[in-house]
MILODO-69044 format. One record per residue: residue number from 0; residue in three letters; x, y, z of N, C-alpha, C, O in turn. Coordinates in Angstrom, 1 decimal, always signed. Atoms other than C-alpha are relative to their C-alpha. Layout:
# MILODO-69044
{site NUM 'ALA' {X Y Z} {X Y Z} {X Y Z} {X Y Z}} ...
# end
This chain:
# MILODO-69044
{site 0 'MET' {+0.9 +0.3 +1.1} {+23.9 -2.2 +63.3} {-0.4 +1.2 -0.8} {-0.5 +1.2 -2.1}} {site 1 'SER' {+0.4 -1.2 +0.7} {+23.0 +1.4 +62.4} {+1.1 +0.5 -0.9} {+0.8 +1.1 -2.0}} {site 2 'LEU' {-1.2 -0.3 +0.9} {+26.5 +1.9 +60.9} {-0.1 -0.8 -1.3} {+0.1 -0.2 -2.3}} {site 3 'LEU' {+0.2 +0.8 +1.2} {+25.8 -0.9 +58.5} {-1.1 +0.5 -0.9} {-1.0 +0.5 -2.1}} {site 4 'LYS' {+1.1 -0.6 +0.7} {+22.5 +0.6 +57.5} {+0.3 +1.3 -0.7} {+0.0 +1.5 -1.9}} {site 5 'SER' {-0.3 -1.3 +0.6} {+23.9 +4.0 +56.9} {+1.0 -0.2 -1.1} {+1.0 +0.6 -2.1}} {site 6 'LEU' {-0.9 +0.3 +1.1} {+26.7 +2.6 +54.7} {-0.7 -0.6 -1.2} {-0.2 -0.4 -2.3}} {site 7 'ALA' {+0.8 +0.6 +1.1} {+24.2 +0.7 +52.6} {-0.8 +1.0 -0.7} {-1.0 +0.9 -1.9}} {site 8 'VAL' {+0.8 -1.1 +0.6} {+22.1 +3.8 +52.0} {+0.8 +1.0 -0.8} {+0.4 +1.5 -1.8}} {site 9 'LYS' {-0.8 -1.0 +0.7} {+24.9 +6.1 +51.0} {+0.3 -0.3 -1.4} {+0.2 +0.6 -2.2}} {site 10 'PRO' {-0.2 +0.2 +1.4} {+25.8 +4.4 +47.7} {-1.2 +0.2 -0.8} {-1.2 +0.7 -2.0}} {site 11 'LEU' {+1.2 -0.2 +0.7} {+22.2 +4.4 +46.7} {-0.3 +1.5 -0.2} {-0.7 +1.9 -1.3}} {site 12 'CYS' {+0.2 -1.4 +0.2} {+21.9 +8.1 +47.4} {+0.9 +0.6 -1.0} {+0.6 +1.5 -1.7}} {site 13 'THR' {-1.0 -0.5 +0.9} {+25.0 +8.8 +45.5} {-0.4 -0.4 -1.4} {-0.2 +0.5 -2.3}} {site 14 'LYS' {+0.4 +0.4 +1.3} {+23.8 +6.8 +42.5} {-1.2 +0.8 -0.5} {-1.3 +1.3 -1.6}} {site 15 'LEU' {+1.2 -0.8 +0.3} {+20.4 +8.6 +42.6} {+0.4 +1.5 -0.3} {-0.2 +2.1 -1.2}} {site 16 'GLY' {-0.4 -1.4 +0.3} {+22.1 +12.0 +42.8} {+0.7 +0.1 -1.3} {+0.5 +1.1 -2.0}} {site 17 'ALA' {-0.7 -0.1 +1.2} {+24.4 +11.2 +39.9} {-1.0 -0.1 -1.2} {-0.9 +0.5 -2.2}} {site 18 'ILE' {+1.0 +0.2 +1.0} {+21.4 +10.0 +37.8} {-0.8 +1.3 -0.2} {-1.1 +1.8 -1.3}} {site 19 'ALA' {+0.7 -1.2 +0.0} {+19.5 +13.2 +38.7} {+0.8 +1.1 -0.7} {+0.3 +1.9 -1.4}} {site 20 'LEU' {-0.9 -1.0 +0.6} {+22.5 +15.3 +37.7} {+0.1 -0.2 -1.5} {+0.0 +0.8 -2.3}} {site 21 'VAL' {-0.1 +0.3 +1.4} {+22.8 +13.6 +34.3} {-1.3 +0.4 -0.7} {-1.3 +0.9 -1.8}} {site 22 'VAL' {+1.3 -0.3 +0.6} {+19.0 +14.0 +33.6} {-0.1 +1.5 -0.1} {-0.6 +2.0 -1.1}} {site 23 'ALA' {+0.1 -1.5 +0.0} {+19.2 +17.7 +34.5} {+0.9 +0.6 -1.0} {+0.5 +1.5 -1.7}} {site 24 'PHE' {-0.9 -0.5 +0.9} {+22.2 +18.3 +32.4} {-0.5 -0.3 -1.5} {-0.4 +0.6 -2.3}} {site 25 'THR' {+0.5 +0.3 +1.3} {+20.7 +16.5 +29.4} {-1.2 +0.8 -0.4} {-1.3 +1.3 -1.5}} {site 26 'THR' {+1.2 -0.9 +0.3} {+17.4 +18.4 +29.7} {+0.5 +1.4 -0.3} {-0.1 +2.1 -1.2}} {site 27 'GLY' {-0.5 -1.3 +0.2} {+19.4 +21.6 +29.9} {+0.5 +0.2 -1.4} {+0.4 +1.2 -2.1}} {site 28 'LEU' {-0.6 -0.1 +1.3} {+21.2 +20.9 +26.7} {-1.0 -0.1 -1.1} {-0.9 +0.6 -2.1}} {site 29 'SER' {+1.0 +0.2 +1.1} {+18.2 +19.8 +24.7} {-0.9 +1.3 -0.1} {-1.5 +1.5 -1.1}} {site 30 'ALA' {+0.8 -1.2 +0.0} {+16.4 +23.0 +25.7} {+0.6 +1.2 -0.8} {-0.1 +2.1 -1.2}} {site 31 'CYS' {-0.7 -1.0 +0.7} {+19.0 +25.1 +24.0} {-0.1 -0.1 -1.6} {+0.1 +0.9 -2.3}} {site 32 'ALA' {+0.1 +0.2 +1.4} {+18.4 +23.7 +20.5} {-1.3 +0.6 -0.5} {-2.3 +0.4 +0.0}} {site 33 'PRO' {+1.2 -0.6 +0.6} {+16.0 +25.7 +18.3} {-0.9 -1.1 -0.6} {-0.4 -2.1 -1.0}} {site 34 'GLU' {+1.0 +0.9 +0.6} {+12.9 +24.0 +16.9} {+0.3 -0.2 -1.4} {+0.6 +0.8 -2.2}} {site 35 'VAL' {-0.3 +0.3 +1.4} {+13.4 +22.3 +13.6} {-1.0 +0.8 -0.9} {-2.2 +0.7 -0.6}} {site 36 'GLY' {+0.9 -0.7 +0.9} {+12.0 +24.5 +10.8} {-0.1 +1.5 +0.4} {-0.6 +2.3 -0.4}} {site 37 'SER' {+0.1 -1.4 -0.4} {+12.2 +27.8 +12.8} {+1.1 +0.8 -0.7} {+2.1 +0.2 -1.2}} {site 38 'ASP' {-1.0 -0.9 +0.6} {+14.2 +30.8 +11.5} {+1.3 -0.2 +0.6} {+2.4 -0.2 -0.1}} {site 39 'ALA' {-1.3 +0.2 -0.7} {+16.8 +30.3 +14.1} {+0.7 -1.3 -0.4} {+1.9 -1.4 -0.5}} {site 40 'TRP' {-0.5 +1.3 +0.5} {+17.2 +26.6 +13.1} {+0.6 +0.1 -1.4} {+1.7 -0.4 -1.6}} {site 41 'CYS' {-0.5 -0.1 +1.3} {+17.6 +27.5 +9.5} {+1.3 +0.8 -0.1} {+2.2 +0.4 -0.8}} {site 42 'LYS' {-1.3 -0.7 -0.1} {+20.3 +30.1 +10.3} {+1.1 -0.8 +0.6} {+2.2 -0.8 +0.1}} {site 43 'GLN' {-1.0 +0.9 -0.6} {+22.1 +27.6 +12.5} {+0.5 -1.0 -1.0} {+1.7 -1.3 -1.1}} {site 44 'MET' {-0.3 +1.0 +1.0} {+22.0 +25.0 +9.7} {+0.8 +0.6 -1.1} {+1.7 +0.0 -1.7}} {site 45 'LYS' {-0.7 -0.6 +1.1} {+23.2 +27.5 +7.1} {+1.4 +0.3 +0.4} {+2.3 +0.2 -0.4}} {site 46 'ASN' {-1.3 -0.2 -0.5} {+26.2 +28.3 +9.3} {+0.8 -1.3 +0.2} {+2.0 -1.2 +0.3}} {site 47 'LYS' {-0.7 +1.3 -0.2} {+27.0 +24.6 +9.9} {+0.5 -0.5 -1.3} {-0.2 -0.5 -2.3}} {site 48 'PRO' {-0.5 +0.6 +1.2} {+29.3 +23.0 +7.3} {-0.9 -1.1 -0.5} {-1.3 -2.0 +0.3}} {site 49 'SER' {+0.9 +1.0 +0.5} {+27.1 +20.9 +5.0} {+0.5 -1.4 +0.1} {-0.3 -2.4 +0.1}} {site 50 'GLY' {-0.6 +1.3 -0.1} {+29.5 +18.0 +5.3} {-0.3 -0.6 +1.4} {-0.2 -1.8 +1.6}} {site 51 'ASP' {+0.3 +0.5 -1.3} {+28.5 +17.7 +9.0} {-1.5 -0.2 +0.2} {-1.9 -0.7 +1.3}} {site 52 'TRP' {+1.5 +0.2 -0.1} {+24.7 +17.5 +8.3} {-0.3 -1.5 -0.1} {+0.4 -2.2 -0.8}} {site 53 'THR' {+0.5 +1.3 +0.1} {+22.9 +14.3 +8.8} {-1.0 +0.0 -1.2} {-1.4 +1.0 -1.6}} {site 54 'ALA' {+1.0 +0.1 +1.1} {+20.5 +13.0 +6.1} {-1.3 +0.6 +0.5} {-2.0 +1.3 -0.3}} {site 55 'ASN' {+1.2 -0.6 -0.5} {+17.6 +14.0 +8.3} {+0.0 +1.5 +0.1} {-0.9 +2.2 -0.3}} {site 56 'GLU' {-0.1 -1.5 +0.0} {+18.9 +17.5 +8.8} {+0.0 +0.6 -1.4} {-0.7 +1.6 -1.6}} {site 57 'ALA' {+0.1 -0.5 +1.3} {+19.4 +17.9 +5.1} {-1.4 +0.0 -0.6} {-1.8 +0.9 -1.2}} {site 58 'ALA' {+1.4 +0.0 +0.4} {+15.9 +16.8 +4.4} {-0.9 +1.0 +0.6} {-1.7 +1.7 +0.0}} {site 59 'ASP' {+0.7 -1.0 -0.8} {+14.5 +19.0 +7.1} {+0.3 +1.4 -0.5} {-0.6 +2.3 -0.6}} {site 60 'TYR' {-0.4 -1.3 +0.5} {+16.5 +22.0 +5.8} {-0.6 +0.3 -1.4} {-1.2 +1.4 -1.6}} {site 61 'ALA' {+0.7 -0.2 +1.3} {+15.2 +21.5 +2.3} {-1.5 +0.2 +0.1} {-2.0 +1.1 -0.5}} {site 62 'LYS' {+1.5 -0.1 -0.2} {+11.6 +21.1 +3.5} {-0.4 +1.3 +0.6} {-1.3 +1.9 +0.2}} {site 63 'HIS' {+0.5 -1.2 -0.8} {+11.5 +24.0 +5.9} {+0.7 +1.3 -0.4} {+0.1 +2.4 -0.1}} {site 64 'CYS' {-0.8 -1.3 +0.3} {+14.2 +26.5 +4.7} {+0.0 +0.3 -1.5} {+0.1 +1.5 -1.8}} {site 65 'VAL' {-0.1 -0.3 +1.5} {+14.4 +26.1 +0.9} {-1.3 +0.0 -0.6} {-1.6 +0.9 -1.4}} {site 66 'PHE' {+1.3 +0.1 +0.7} {+10.9 +25.0 -0.2} {-1.1 +0.4 +0.9} {-2.0 -0.4 +1.2}} {site 67 'LYS' {+1.1 -0.5 -0.9} {+8.8 +27.1 +2.2} {-1.3 +0.2 -0.8} {-2.3 +0.6 -0.2}} 
# end
């Protein structure tokens, strides 16, 4: 009976471990982006091709970097 219990627990632990890994990876990526409106963000946007900007990025760039 203990073999059945250990087999049932293993997939749950694997799923929780995978979810924790995805959350940690996503958090790590989001921490690398500079804050919108900061000098670093303005420089990053200036170097990014304007065709790749979203409408929100263009509005934020105009608000924070052009019309300071």
